[in-house]
C-alpha positions in Angstrom: 32.1 139.7 -3.7 35.0 140.6 -1.5 37.8 140.9 -4.0 40.4 141.4 -1.2 39.3 138.2 0.4 39.2 136.2 -2.9 42.7 137.3 -3.8 44.1 136.3 -0.4 43.0 132.6 -0.8 45.8 130.3 -1.5 46.1 129.1 -5.1 44.5 125.8 -6.1 47.0 122.8 -6.1 48.2 121.6 -9.5 49.2 118.1 -10.5 52.7 117.8 -11.8 53.0 114.5 -13.8 56.8 114.7 -13.3 56.4 114.6 -9.5 57.1 110.9 -8.1 54.4 111.5 -5.4 51.9 112.5 -8.1 52.7 109.3 -10.1 52.1 107.2 -6.8 48.8 108.8 -6.2 47.5 108.3 -9.7 48.5 104.5 -9.4 46.5 104.3 -6.2 43.5 105.8 -7.8 43.7 103.4 -10.7 44.1 100.4 -8.4 41.1 101.5 -6.3 39.1 101.8 -9.5 40.1 98.3 -10.7 39.4 96.7 -7.3 35.9 98.2 -7.1 35.2 97.0 -10.6 36.2 93.5 -9.8 34.2 93.5 -6.5 31.0 94.4 -8.5 31.6 91.7 -11.2 32.9 89.0 -9.0 29.5 87.3 -8.7 29.4 86.9 -12.4 33.0 85.7 -12.7 33.4 83.2 -9.9 31.2 80.4 -8.5 31.6 79.5 -4.9 30.9 76.0 -3.6 30.1 72.9 -5.6 27.6 72.8 -8.2 24.3 71.2 -6.9 23.4 67.9 -8.6 20.6 68.0 -11.1 18.4 65.4 -9.0 18.7 63.5 -5.7 18.0 59.8 -5.1 15.3 58.8 -2.6 13.9 55.5 -1.2 10.2 55.1 -1.8 8.2 52.5 0.3 6.3 49.9 -1.7 4.2 49.1 1.5 2.7 52.4 3.0 0.4 53.3 5.7 -3.0 54.4 4.3 -3.8 58.0 4.4 -5.8 59.0 7.5 -4.7 55.8 9.4 -4.4 56.4 13.1 -2.7 54.4 15.7 -2.5 54.9 19.5 -0.9 53.0 22.4 1.4 53.4 25.3 4.9 54.3 24.5 6.0 51.1 26.3 4.1 49.0 23.7 5.5 50.7 20.6 8.4 49.4 18.5 11.3 51.8 18.4 13.3 51.6 15.2 16.9 52.9 15.9 19.0 54.7 13.2 21.2 51.9 11.9 25.0 51.9 12.3 27.0 52.3 9.1 30.6 52.0 8.0 32.5 54.8 6.8 31.9 54.2 3.2 28.3 54.8 3.8 28.7 57.8 6.0 27.8 60.1 3.2 25.2 60.6 0.5 27.2 59.1 -2.2 26.5 55.7 -4.0 29.4 53.4 -3.5 30.4 50.9 -6.3 32.5 47.8 -5.4 35.2 47.6 -7.9 36.9 44.5 -6.5 37.5 42.9 -3.1 39.8 45.7 -2.0 38.6 49.0 -3.6 35.5 51.1 -4.2 34.6 54.1 -6.0 31.5 56.5 -5.8 29.1 56.7 -8.8 29.4 60.0 -10.6 26.4 62.4 -10.3 24.6 60.0 -8.0 23.6 61.6 -4.6 21.0 60.5 -2.0 18.7 63.1 -0.5 20.1 61.9 2.9 22.5 59.5 4.3 21.6 55.8 3.5 21.2 54.9 7.2 18.6 57.6 7.7 16.8 56.7 4.5 16.9 53.0 5.6 15.6 53.8 9.2 12.5 55.6 7.6 11.8 52.9 5.1 11.9 50.3 7.9 9.4 52.3 9.9 6.9 52.8 7.1 7.1 49.2 6.0 6.8 47.7 9.5 3.9 50.0 10.4 2.1 49.2 7.0 2.6 45.4 7.2 2.1 44.7 10.9 -0.2 47.5 12.0 2.0 48.3 14.9 2.7 51.5 16.6 6.2 52.4 15.2 8.2 55.3 16.6 11.7 56.6 16.5 13.6 57.0 19.8 12.7 60.7 20.4 9.0 60.2 19.9 9.0 57.4 22.5 10.4 59.6 25.2 12.7 56.9 26.7 9.8 54.7 28.0 9.9 52.0 25.2 10.6 48.3 25.9 10.9 47.1 22.3 13.6 48.1 19.9 14.9 47.3 16.4 18.5 48.1 16.1 21.0 47.1 13.5 23.8 47.8 11.1 23.5 48.7 7.4 26.7 46.9 6.0 26.1 47.3 2.3 24.2 49.9 0.4 25.6 50.2 -3.0 26.4 48.7 -6.4 28.5 45.5 -7.1 30.3 46.3 -10.5 31.4 42.8 -11.0 27.8 41.3 -11.0 26.0 44.5 -12.0 23.7 44.2 -9.0 22.4 46.6 -6.3 23.2 45.1 -2.9 21.6 45.9 0.4 22.7 44.0 3.6 21.2 44.9 7.0 22.1 43.1 10.3 18.9 43.4 12.5 18.8 43.3 16.2 15.6 42.6 18.1 15.7 43.9 21.6 12.8 43.4 24.1 13.3 44.1 27.7 13.5 41.0 29.8 14.1 38.6 26.8 17.0 37.3 24.9 18.6 39.4 22.3 17.9 38.2 18.7 20.1 39.0 15.6 19.7 38.1 12.0 21.1 39.2 8.6 19.0 40.2 5.7 20.3 40.6 2.2 18.8 41.6 -1.3 20.3 41.8 -4.6 18.7 43.3 -7.7 20.1 43.7 -11.2 21.3 47.0 -12.4 20.8 47.6 -16.2 23.5 50.2 -16.3 26.0 51.5 -13.5 24.4 55.0 -13.8 22.5 57.2 -11.3 19.0 56.4 -12.6 19.2 52.5 -12.9 21.4 52.3 -9.8 18.9 54.3 -7.7 15.9 52.3 -8.9 17.6 48.9 -8.2 18.7 50.1 -4.8 15.3 51.2 -3.9 13.9 47.8 -5.0 16.6 45.9 -2.9 16.0 48.1 0.2 12.2 47.5 0.1 12.9 43.8 -0.2 15.1 43.8 2.9 12.5 46.0 4.7 9.7 43.4 4.0 12.0 40.6 5.4 12.7 42.5 8.5 8.9 43.3 8.9 8.1 39.6 8.6 10.7 38.7 11.1 9.8 41.3 13.8 6.2 40.5 13.6 
């Protein structure tokens, strides 16, 4: 070892606790250590976003197309079921409860798997296809060549607290190219044993199926 070279090296720096600069440096080190520790444990301490519901409500058709059933035909002959219009209170996956004539609330812990208008469209398509044997498509599947449409507005799809009933109201519009437009209102009310997610969902499913059958019989 070159002792001359070793002795010529500058002395190692020492930390003087009474030096203000040294105190500031130590604070910075402690702050960095705490920040890193918080970052590592943040996932266990904080939950981002809303807690998902334990279950989701769905509509299940009581009239269904048998497995393996095949239908074919020209797009112009198919019935196109359009997505129903809906008021703002139904523009979500919540279940509205009519408290009185001027106010509504949303049922706690009750969530549909999709918006009611989309669920109702699928239920109408399945029910009409099952009961009439017709070729039923949505607008995208028809490719713009259809001449027969079922349009409409889903006006009510919730629970009436005063009567303890599930209420579904659908204004259907039959559009056939070259013919007069027809419009008819369909409504169904079913008793709700308790204004809770399970009983309300079951009653709404029953009411929605009732309306779908009425529409199917009308559309022919």
